[in-house]
C-alpha positions in Angstrom: -0.1 0.0 0.0 1.9 3.3 -1.2 0.4 6.9 0.4 -1.0 7.4 -3.3 -3.7 4.4 -2.4 -4.2 5.9 0.8 -5.4 8.9 -1.0 -7.3 7.3 -3.3 -8.9 5.3 -0.7 -9.8 8.2 1.3 -11.3 9.9 -1.9 -13.7 7.0 -2.6 -14.9 7.0 1.0 -16.0 10.3 1.1 -17.5 10.5 -2.2 -18.9 7.3 -1.1 -20.3 8.6 2.4 -21.2 12.2 0.5 -23.3 10.4 -2.3 -24.8 7.7 -0.2 -28.3 7.9 1.4 -29.8 5.1 3.3 -31.5 3.8 0.5 -28.9 4.1 -2.2 -26.7 2.5 0.9 -28.8 -0.7 1.1 -29.4 -1.1 -2.8 -25.7 -1.9 -2.7 -25.3 -4.3 0.2 -28.5 -5.5 -1.4 -30.1 -5.3 2.2 -33.1 -4.2 3.4 -33.9 -0.8 4.9 -34.0 -2.0 8.5 -32.8 -1.0 11.6 -30.1 -2.8 11.7 -28.9 -1.3 8.2 -29.8 2.2 9.1 -27.4 1.7 12.3 -24.6 0.9 9.6 -25.4 3.4 7.4 -25.3 5.9 10.3 -22.0 3.8 11.5 -20.3 4.0 7.7 -21.0 7.6 7.8 -19.5 8.2 11.1 -16.2 6.3 10.4 -15.9 7.9 7.1 -16.2 11.7 9.0 -13.7 10.0 11.4 -10.7 9.0 8.9 -11.3 12.1 7.3 -10.1 13.9 10.1 -6.6 12.4 9.4 -4.1 13.2 6.2 -3.0 10.8 3.9 0.5 11.2 5.2 -0.8 10.6 8.8 -3.1 7.5 7.8 -0.4 6.1 5.4 2.5 5.9 8.2 0.0 4.5 10.5 -1.0 1.8 8.3 2.2 0.6 6.8 
């Protein structure tokens, strides 16, 4: 994994968190829109937001 890979992953993660609503999230996962998957959607958004607080170089150093 390179620092560029981290940047690409973070861009994809941020883009997905921005674009997806609950319906699209569940559709992509072929999952029902129930309470379980609603909670998972919220967790996904929170995870993306929290990882976004790190710069790519720091994430690279932590993961390599």
